[in-house]
C-alpha positions as CSV (number, residue, x, y, z in Angstrom):
1,M,-21.4,-7.2,22.4
2,N,-20.5,-3.6,23.2
3,R,-17.3,-3.2,25.1
4,R,-14.1,-1.2,25.0
5,H,-11.2,-3.3,23.6
6,K,-7.7,-2.6,24.7
7,L,-5.6,-3.1,21.6
8,A,-1.8,-3.1,21.2
9,I,-0.6,-2.7,17.7
10,V,3.0,-3.7,16.8
11,A,4.4,-2.0,13.7
12,T,7.9,-1.8,12.3
13,H,8.1,2.0,12.1
14,P,5.8,5.0,11.4
15,I,4.4,4.6,7.8
16,Q,2.5,7.3,5.9
17,Y,-0.3,4.9,5.0
18,Y,-0.8,3.4,8.5
19,S,-0.5,6.4,10.8
20,P,-3.7,8.1,9.7
21,W,-5.6,4.8,10.3
22,F,-4.1,4.5,13.8
23,A,-5.3,8.0,14.5
24,F,-8.8,7.0,13.2
25,L,-8.7,3.9,15.5
26,A,-7.8,6.1,18.5
27,R,-11.0,8.1,18.0
28,H,-13.2,5.0,18.0
29,D,-15.3,4.8,21.2
30,G,-14.9,1.0,21.4
31,L,-11.1,1.0,21.3
32,D,-8.2,1.9,23.6
33,V,-5.2,1.8,21.2
34,R,-1.5,2.0,21.8
35,V,1.1,1.5,18.9
36,F,4.5,-0.1,19.6
37,F,7.0,0.8,16.9
38,L,10.2,-1.3,16.5
39,N,12.4,1.1,14.7
40,E,12.7,4.9,15.2
41,P,13.7,7.1,12.3
42,R,16.3,9.7,13.2
43,G,17.7,12.9,11.7
44,E,16.7,13.2,8.0
45,G,14.5,10.1,8.1
46,L,15.3,6.7,6.7
47,F,17.3,5.8,3.6
48,D,14.9,4.2,1.0
49,P,16.9,2.1,-1.4
50,G,14.0,2.2,-3.9
51,F,14.1,6.0,-4.1
52,Q,17.9,6.0,-3.5
53,R,17.6,8.8,-1.1
54,Q,16.7,9.8,2.5
55,V,13.0,10.0,2.9
56,K,11.4,12.1,5.7
57,W,7.6,12.4,5.2
58,D,6.1,15.9,5.5
59,I,2.9,14.8,7.2
60,A,2.7,14.0,10.9
61,L,3.1,10.3,11.5
62,L,2.8,10.2,15.3
63,D,-0.1,12.6,15.9
64,G,-3.5,11.5,17.1
65,F,-2.7,8.2,18.8
66,A,-0.7,6.9,21.7
67,S,2.6,5.3,20.8
68,E,6.1,4.3,21.9
69,F,9.3,3.1,20.4
70,V,10.6,-0.2,21.7
71,P,14.5,0.0,21.9
72,N,16.1,-1.7,18.8
73,V,19.5,-3.3,19.6
74,S,20.3,-4.4,16.1
75,R,23.9,-3.6,15.0
76,D,22.5,-2.5,11.6
77,P,19.0,-1.3,12.5
78,G,16.2,-0.8,9.9
79,T,13.7,-2.6,7.8
80,H,16.1,-3.4,5.0
81,R,17.0,-6.8,6.4
82,F,15.5,-9.6,8.5
83,W,17.9,-9.0,11.5
84,G,17.4,-5.2,11.4
85,L,14.8,-5.3,14.1
86,R,15.9,-6.8,17.4
87,N,13.7,-5.7,20.3
88,P,14.2,-7.9,23.3
89,G,12.0,-5.7,25.5
90,L,8.9,-5.9,23.3
91,A,7.0,-8.5,25.3
92,K,7.6,-6.7,28.6
93,R,6.4,-3.4,27.1
94,L,3.3,-5.1,25.8
95,E,2.6,-6.8,29.1
96,A,2.8,-3.5,30.9
97,F,0.0,-2.2,28.7
98,H,-2.3,-5.3,29.5
99,P,-3.9,-5.5,26.1
100,D,-7.0,-7.6,25.3
101,A,-5.4,-8.4,21.9
102,V,-2.3,-7.7,19.9
103,L,-2.4,-6.7,16.3
104,L,0.8,-7.4,14.2
105,I,1.3,-5.5,11.0
106,G,3.6,-7.9,9.1
107,Y,6.0,-10.6,10.4
108,N,9.1,-10.6,8.2
109,F,11.7,-9.6,10.9
110,W,13.5,-11.4,13.7
111,S,11.7,-9.6,16.5
112,L,8.3,-10.3,15.1
113,V,8.9,-14.0,14.4
114,R,10.4,-14.4,17.9
115,F,7.5,-12.6,19.5
116,V,4.9,-14.7,17.7
117,F,6.4,-17.9,18.9
118,T,7.0,-16.8,22.5
119,W,4.0,-14.6,23.3
120,R,1.5,-16.1,25.8
121,T,-1.6,-16.0,23.6
122,R,-3.8,-17.1,26.4
123,R,-3.1,-13.7,28.0
124,A,-3.9,-11.7,24.8
125,P,-4.6,-13.4,21.4
126,L,-2.7,-12.4,18.3
127,V,-4.4,-10.7,15.3
128,F,-2.5,-10.4,11.9
129,R,-2.9,-7.9,9.1
130,G,-0.8,-8.3,6.0
131,D,-1.3,-7.9,2.2
132,S,0.7,-10.8,0.7
133,H,-0.7,-12.8,-2.2
134,R,0.1,-15.8,-4.4
135,I,-0.9,-14.2,-7.8
136,V,2.5,-15.3,-8.9
137,E,2.9,-18.9,-7.7
138,D,6.0,-20.0,-5.9
139,R,6.4,-23.5,-7.3
140,G,8.8,-26.3,-6.5
141,A,10.3,-27.6,-3.3
142,R,11.3,-24.2,-2.0
143,G,7.7,-22.9,-2.3
144,K,6.4,-25.9,-0.5
145,V,8.8,-25.5,2.4
146,K,8.0,-21.8,2.6
147,R,4.2,-22.4,2.6
148,S,4.7,-24.9,5.4
149,L,6.7,-22.5,7.5
150,I,4.2,-19.7,7.0
151,A,1.3,-22.0,7.9
152,T,3.1,-23.0,11.1
153,L,3.5,-19.3,12.1
154,F,-0.1,-18.5,11.2
155,R,-1.4,-21.1,13.6
156,R,-0.2,-18.8,16.4
157,F,-2.8,-16.2,15.4
158,S,-6.5,-16.2,16.3
159,A,-7.8,-13.8,13.7
160,F,-6.7,-12.4,10.4
161,L,-7.6,-9.1,8.7
162,Y,-7.5,-9.5,4.9
163,V,-7.2,-6.4,2.7
164,G,-8.6,-7.8,-0.6
165,A,-9.5,-10.9,-2.6
166,A,-6.0,-12.1,-3.5
167,N,-4.8,-11.6,0.2
168,R,-7.8,-13.6,1.4
169,R,-6.8,-16.5,-0.9
170,Y,-3.3,-16.3,0.4
171,F,-4.5,-16.8,4.0
172,T,-6.7,-19.8,3.0
173,L,-3.8,-21.3,1.1
174,H,-1.9,-21.3,4.3
175,G,-4.6,-23.1,6.3
176,V,-6.4,-20.1,7.9
177,P,-10.0,-21.2,8.6
178,E,-12.9,-19.1,7.3
179,R,-14.1,-18.2,10.8
180,A,-10.8,-16.5,11.5
181,L,-11.0,-14.1,8.4
182,F,-12.3,-10.6,8.6
183,H,-12.3,-8.0,5.8
184,A,-10.3,-4.9,6.7
185,P,-9.6,-3.3,3.2
186,H,-6.4,-1.4,2.4
187,A,-7.2,2.3,2.5
188,V,-5.6,5.7,2.3
189,D,-6.6,9.1,3.7
190,C,-9.0,9.7,0.9
191,E,-10.3,13.0,2.4
192,R,-6.8,14.5,2.0
193,F,-6.7,13.5,-1.6
194,S,-10.2,14.4,-2.6
195,A,-10.7,17.7,-0.8
196,E,-11.6,20.7,-3.0
197,P,-11.4,18.9,-6.4
198,R,-11.7,22.1,-8.4
199,R,-8.9,23.8,-6.6
200,L,-6.8,20.6,-6.8
201,R,-7.3,20.4,-10.6
202,Q,-6.1,24.0,-11.0
203,E,-3.0,23.2,-9.0
204,G,-2.4,20.1,-11.1
205,L,-2.8,22.0,-14.4
206,A,-0.4,24.7,-13.2
207,W,2.2,22.2,-12.1
208,R,2.1,20.3,-15.4
209,A,2.4,23.5,-17.3
210,S,5.5,24.3,-15.2
211,L,6.9,20.9,-16.5
212,G,6.3,22.0,-20.1
213,I,3.4,19.7,-20.8
214,P,1.0,21.0,-23.5
215,E,-2.3,22.1,-22.1
216,D,-4.4,19.8,-24.4
217,D,-2.4,16.7,-23.8
218,A,-3.7,13.7,-21.8
219,V,-1.1,12.9,-19.1
220,V,-0.2,9.3,-18.4
221,L,1.3,9.2,-14.9
222,F,3.8,6.8,-13.3
223,A,4.5,7.9,-9.7
224,G,6.7,5.8,-7.4
225,K,10.1,4.2,-7.2
226,L,11.9,3.8,-10.6
227,E,12.8,0.2,-10.0
228,E,12.6,-3.1,-11.8
229,K,9.6,-4.6,-10.1
230,K,7.4,-1.6,-11.1
231,Q,8.4,-1.9,-14.8
232,P,8.8,1.8,-15.7
233,L,10.9,0.8,-18.7
234,A,8.1,-1.4,-20.1
235,L,5.7,1.6,-19.7
236,L,8.1,3.9,-21.6
237,Q,8.5,1.4,-24.4
238,A,4.7,0.9,-24.7
239,F,4.1,4.6,-24.7
240,R,6.7,5.4,-27.3
241,S,5.3,2.7,-29.6
242,L,2.0,4.5,-29.6
243,G,3.4,7.6,-31.3
244,S,0.6,9.6,-29.7
245,A,0.6,13.2,-30.6
246,N,-1.9,14.2,-27.9
247,A,-0.4,12.6,-24.8
248,T,2.6,13.0,-22.5
249,L,4.1,10.4,-20.2
250,L,5.1,11.8,-16.8
251,F,7.5,9.9,-14.5
252,V,7.4,11.2,-10.9
253,G,10.0,9.7,-8.5
254,N,13.6,8.6,-8.3
255,G,15.3,5.2,-8.3
256,P,18.0,3.0,-9.9
257,L,16.4,3.0,-13.4
258,E,16.2,6.8,-13.7
259,E,19.3,7.2,-15.9
260,R,18.2,4.5,-18.3
261,L,14.7,6.0,-18.5
262,R,16.0,9.4,-19.3
263,A,18.4,8.0,-21.9
264,Q,15.7,5.9,-23.6
265,A,13.1,8.6,-23.6
266,G,14.9,10.3,-26.4
267,D,12.8,13.0,-28.1
268,A,9.5,11.3,-27.1
269,K,6.9,13.4,-25.1
270,V,8.2,12.3,-21.8
271,R,8.7,14.4,-18.7
272,F,10.4,13.7,-15.4
273,A,9.8,15.1,-11.9
274,P,11.7,14.1,-8.8
275,F,10.3,12.5,-5.6
276,Q,7.3,14.4,-4.3
277,N,6.5,14.3,-0.6
278,Q,3.0,13.4,0.7
279,T,1.5,16.9,0.8
280,A,2.3,17.4,-2.9
281,M,0.9,14.0,-4.1
282,P,-2.7,15.1,-4.5
283,R,-1.5,17.8,-7.0
284,V,0.5,15.1,-8.8
285,Y,-2.5,12.8,-9.4
286,A,-4.6,15.8,-10.3
287,A,-2.1,16.6,-13.1
288,C,-2.9,13.4,-15.0
289,E,-5.8,11.7,-16.8
290,L,-4.5,8.1,-16.4
291,F,-2.4,6.5,-13.6
292,V,-0.4,3.4,-14.6
293,L,1.2,0.7,-12.4
294,P,2.7,-2.0,-14.7
295,S,4.4,-4.0,-12.0
296,Y,5.7,-7.6,-12.6
297,G,6.3,-10.3,-10.1
298,P,5.0,-11.1,-6.6
299,A,6.3,-8.0,-4.8
300,E,3.5,-5.5,-5.6
301,T,1.3,-6.8,-2.8
302,W,-1.3,-4.1,-3.2
303,G,-0.3,-0.8,-4.7
304,L,-1.7,1.9,-2.5
305,A,-0.8,4.6,-5.1
306,V,-3.8,3.2,-7.0
307,N,-6.1,4.1,-4.1
308,E,-4.6,7.6,-4.0
309,A,-5.1,8.1,-7.8
310,M,-8.7,6.9,-7.5
311,C,-9.5,9.2,-4.6
312,V,-8.5,12.1,-6.8
313,G,-10.9,10.7,-9.5
314,R,-8.4,9.3,-11.9
315,A,-8.7,6.2,-14.1
316,V,-6.1,3.5,-13.5
317,L,-4.3,0.9,-15.6
318,V,-2.5,-1.9,-13.7
319,S,-0.9,-5.2,-14.5
320,S,-2.5,-8.5,-13.4
321,H,0.3,-8.9,-10.8
322,V,-0.8,-5.8,-8.8
323,G,-2.5,-7.0,-5.6
324,C,-5.4,-4.5,-5.8
325,A,-6.3,-5.2,-9.4
326,E,-9.1,-7.6,-8.6
327,D,-10.7,-5.3,-6.0
328,L,-10.2,-1.8,-7.4
329,V,-10.1,-2.0,-11.1
330,I,-13.4,-2.8,-12.8
331,P,-12.4,-3.2,-16.5
332,G,-14.2,-0.7,-18.7
333,K,-15.5,1.1,-15.6
334,T,-12.7,2.3,-13.3
335,G,-9.8,1.4,-15.7
336,L,-8.2,-1.5,-17.3
337,V,-6.0,-4.5,-16.3
338,F,-3.4,-6.0,-18.7
339,E,-1.5,-9.3,-18.5
340,A,1.7,-8.6,-16.5
341,G,4.9,-8.8,-18.5
342,D,3.1,-8.6,-21.9
343,G,4.4,-5.4,-23.5
344,E,1.9,-5.6,-26.4
345,A,-1.0,-6.0,-24.0
346,L,0.2,-2.9,-22.2
347,R,0.5,-0.9,-25.4
348,R,-3.0,-2.0,-26.5
349,S,-4.5,-1.0,-23.1
350,L,-2.8,2.4,-23.2
351,A,-4.2,3.0,-26.7
352,A,-7.7,1.9,-25.6
353,A,-7.6,4.1,-22.5
354,L,-6.5,7.2,-24.5
355,E,-8.7,6.9,-27.5
356,D,-11.7,8.4,-25.9
357,P,-11.0,11.4,-23.5
358,A,-14.7,11.6,-22.4
359,R,-14.8,7.9,-21.5
360,L,-11.5,8.2,-19.6
361,A,-12.9,11.0,-17.6
362,Q,-16.0,8.9,-16.8
363,W,-13.8,6.1,-15.6
364,G,-12.2,8.6,-13.3
365,R,-15.5,9.6,-11.8
366,A,-16.5,5.9,-11.3
367,A,-13.1,5.3,-9.7
368,R,-13.8,8.0,-7.1
369,E,-17.1,6.4,-6.3
370,H,-15.7,2.9,-6.1
371,I,-12.8,3.8,-3.8
372,A,-15.1,5.2,-1.2
373,R,-15.7,1.6,-0.1
374,Y,-12.0,1.2,0.7
375,S,-11.9,3.5,3.8
376,Y,-10.5,3.6,7.3
377,A,-14.0,3.2,8.5
378,E,-14.4,-0.1,6.7
379,A,-11.0,-1.3,7.8
380,T,-11.9,-0.4,11.4
381,R,-15.2,-2.3,11.1
382,G,-13.4,-5.4,10.2
383,L,-10.9,-5.0,13.0
384,V,-13.7,-4.5,15.6
385,A,-15.6,-7.5,14.3
386,A,-12.5,-9.6,14.8
387,L,-12.0,-8.3,18.4
388,E,-15.7,-8.9,19.2
389,A,-15.4,-12.5,17.9
390,L,-12.3,-13.1,20.1
391,A,-14.0,-11.6,23.1
392,R,-17.0,-13.9,22.6
393,R,-14.8,-16.9,22.2
394,K,-12.9,-16.1,25.4
395,A,-16.2,-15.5,27.3
396,A,-17.5,-18.9,26.1
């Protein structure tokens, strides 16, 4: 079936990972897309509690696609709490667009839950895309009640876009039938991160030199929020226990654990750089040989920084709780996976990764090849397949 699908997308706010995909969708011949945002950043951007600072991204987040902001009447607006999005006019704004289908990015806010249960799905079916997983099981009565509530909400949707293997299992756990599942992998703007690799590497070398990192050192990179769930303190402890004379650990970012990290770093070969905006991130990844994401717990639903590092051609080391581990990290080929929360396993994995520089570089090259499968084109292919299936179902 070849037709043009009129698609409404409902998203909480402009996000640096999604806006390039929306622009990609807008260029697709088979789609007529409009994005409805539920919260509008103002002034110096939004306060990010993870970074403990105002964040205003330095790449265009509204270019290349049609969009509008639905008025948010919450007394304390934002995505930091369930009641932070209250958009009573959402349904009318969508009705005025006359979509064939509505794609929701997430559901964990009052406006989205209310919309899911009140929208007339016969007019336009609902499609869901999220990245949750149950790698860490939620046992007990609380978990059972939560699963039941989510399953009830999911019955309002006609199709689901899963981003990876763990996310797919999450949907089936909550009763989503196989016929409703379509693969739309998590992706980043890989072209931006992989363009001109030779120039990028030179920029990375120059930047790390400005931080006082020895030219011959292998750089182990942590880039993100310095917060408990990402376990930067565990990484610091594992690195210090190596006593490596030919490696430097580089923390890039800010957050509540920054002071403790600096205090515990002592005289170890550890460097710190503040939050780097989006245009600077390719250089950051190019400055390292190994990217590490040692998160613990259920909150690291995917880890898109892993995609970014792999686009630059860097090997990766992640914990077993990181949502993308099963999809992106091929042990001994693109990097390594260690058991989450096991400090000794992290230390051994670090040591193994750093013991052979030539092999580490080979892992990085394989990582660049592997991540090419996780693209906006592939995500769009899954979305269009879902829309085609819904159109066939409606015609029947």
